[in-house]
C-alpha positions, 0 to 999 in steps of 0.5 A: 468596531461597535456601530454607533446608533442615533440613540447612543449618539444623542446621549453623548456629551458635547465633547464625546460627540465632537471627538467621535464626529471628528475621528469617524465622521466624513465631512461633507460641506460647510455653510455660514449662517450669520455668526455660525459655521454649520458643518455637515458630516455623515456618521454611520447611517445618519447626518450630523451638524456641528454649529461653530460660533465664529465670535466665541471660537467654540462649538455651540452645538452638535446634533443629529439632522432629523429633518432631511429637507435641511440638507437643501440649505447645504446644497443651495450653498454649494459653490461653482467649480471656479470659486472652489478652485479660488478658495483652494488657492487661498488656503 
């Protein structure tokens, strides 16, 4: 399979990016920021964020994470094992 580069990925349409990330990416975590769910994925040798609008029920944007310090916002939002267990039981 052909390796996806950052440059190739950035030139794709929103639909192409979404298809690729959902099928080849690894979901790492999700945080909520206001009306948006931000999902962090790893794809090849880079990270991708998907911004999903709750109110419109649509993907607003998919972008490569270029500033790795942004990962801190995901790390800071990681739940304790107890709350993860409760979340799993609710699903």
